[in-house]
MIVEX-222079 format. One record per residue (C-alpha): x negated, z negated, y negated. Coordinates in steps of 0.25 Angstrom, whole numbers, plus 5000, padded with zeros to 4 digits. Last residue first. Layout:
BEGIN
XZY ...
***
This chain:
BEGIN
501749915002 501449814991 500449784982 499449894978 498249854970 497549964961 496150014956 496050144950 495050254946 495450364936 494950504934 495450564920 496550634912 496950584899 496150664890 497150784888 498550744892 499150814904 498550704914 497850704926 497350564931 496350564942 496150464954 495250364960 495850244967 495550094971 496650024979 496849874983 498149864993 499049744994 500349735003 499749735018 498449685013 497149715006 497249865009 496149945002 496650074996 495750194991 496550264981 496550414978 497350454964 498150554958 498550534943 499450634937 499850624922 500750684912 500550664898 501150604886 500550594873 500550494861 499850494847 500350484833 501050344836 499850284832 499150344820 498050454822 496450424824 495450524827 494550564839 493150584840 492850434845 492050394833 493050434824 493350574819 493250614804 494150564794 495050694788 496450634788 497650704793 498950644788 499850574798 500450474790 499450354797 498250444794 497850564802 496550604809 496550734817 496650744832 495950674844 496750544844 496250404842 497450314840 497850244827 498850144822 499250054834 498050104843 498350144858 498850284855 499650344867 499550434879 500850434888 501050464903 501650544914 501750544928 501150574941 500350454949 499550474962 499050404974 498350444987 497950324994 496750295004 496650175013 495750055017 496449955026 497150065032 498550085035 499050165023 497950265025 498350385016 499250305007 500050404998 500350364984 501350414973 501550364959 502550404949 502250394934 501650324924 500550344911 499950264900 498850324891 498050254880 497550294866 496550254856 495350324861 495650274875 496450144876 496250034887 497349994896 497850134899 499150124906 499650164920 500850184927 501450194942 502650244950 503150254965 502950324977 502050274988 501750335002 501050265014 501750125018 502950205023 503450225009 502850134998 503650114986 503150104972 501950054963 500950094952 500250014942 499450024928 498249994921 497350114916 495950094910 495050194903 493750264903 493650374892 493650514892 495050524887 495550444898 494650404911 495150304921 495050174925 496450124933 497049984937 498249994946 499349884949 499949934962 501449914967 502049934981 503449944987 503849955001 503850045013 502850015026 503549885029 504349925040 505849895045 506449945058 507949955062 508050025076 509250115079 508350245078 507250195085 507650235098 507050215113 508050205124 508050075130 506950015140 507349925150 506349825153 505649825167 505849755180 507449765180 508149675188 509049715199 509749615207 510949605198 511149755198 511149825185 512349835176 512949975176 512650075165 513650065153 514450195151 514650235137 513150205133 512750095125 511950105113 510750025113 510749905103 509949905091 508349845090 508049785078 506549795074 505749735062 504349785062 503349705052 501849755051 501049635047 499649675041 498149645044 497949785050 499049875050 500149905061 500950035061 502250025070 502650145080 504050125084 504950105097 506250035097 507150025109 508750015107 509349905112 509949865126 508849795131 507649775120 506549845115 505449855105 504349955104 503149955096 502050065096 500850025087 500150105075 498950045069 498349915066 498049835079 499149735082 499549595080 500949565084 502049475077 503449465084 504449435073 505149305073 505649175081 506749265086 506049315099 504549305096 504349435102 503549465115 502649595115 502649705126 501449795124 501849945124 501149965110 501949855104 503149815114 504349725109 505449675118 506649625112 507049485111 507149475097 508349575096 507949615085 506449625083 505449585073 504049635075 502849595066 501649685070 500349625064 499049695060 497649685066 496249695061 496449555054 496549505068 495149555073 494349515061 494949365063 494549375078 493149425074 492949315064 493449205074 492549265085 491249265075 491549115070 491649065085 490449135088 489749065077 490248925080 489848945095 488348985090 488348865081 488748765092 487748825102 486648815092 487048665088 486948625103 485648695104 485148625092 485648485097 484748505110 485248545123 484848435134 
***
């Protein structure tokens, strides 16, 4: 008779194998994406990579789990134009595809009806055409991203906060605008700048990708203190008269607020490493360089941003 210990070993081994199988199945599911196909008419024939799929009819769209990548979708129905297209599926995401097949144009002379004794063995395929088919895509859309930067201003480490956003075309190219403000003063002054933003997503379909990002615009450097700001020039009193006082500990003189302000041109290219956290959320870390027309305001910058949307 097997002992109690033997039974315990068998049960433990079965539980262990079940956990491994469940984990493997879960990992396999997360490596797939979902293609959601809504078709009119509902009884149209759907083929994905040459394999026929039966739709749910009028109950809703057809949901198919596929491996990430590009798949060939063909939808056809008697007396309607056939739809053929390549659709890109991403892991962990649902890609919608809405197709409405239009009726095929009838010729001037209608063909004679088939004899009643003959039945077709294979379904009739209409001429392939994509022009009369209406398709919607989720590759385009709006995006916004709060942004935090650490940089060098006037040979001091400073922090910038801001955001950028715009419209994404084809899931790959962004055109929009952005702006930043210096959170901590540097020698009594701060900067703020803004302008158009452009971004090219090099690997938009991968979990870890690369963005080429850039801002081109203008900014303003201004005194932070209400009465005096540090400035590399002669020391003056509130009425503007020069004073003989020596330099302060920072090696700069003080001037009244309102006497200092300078505009500048800025261009800030950046390379960003992107981690996709979901279909509409991306975490990014970047390194770039801010080039300005004002002395002391250019410098290397590092950034962390979170994109929401397309």
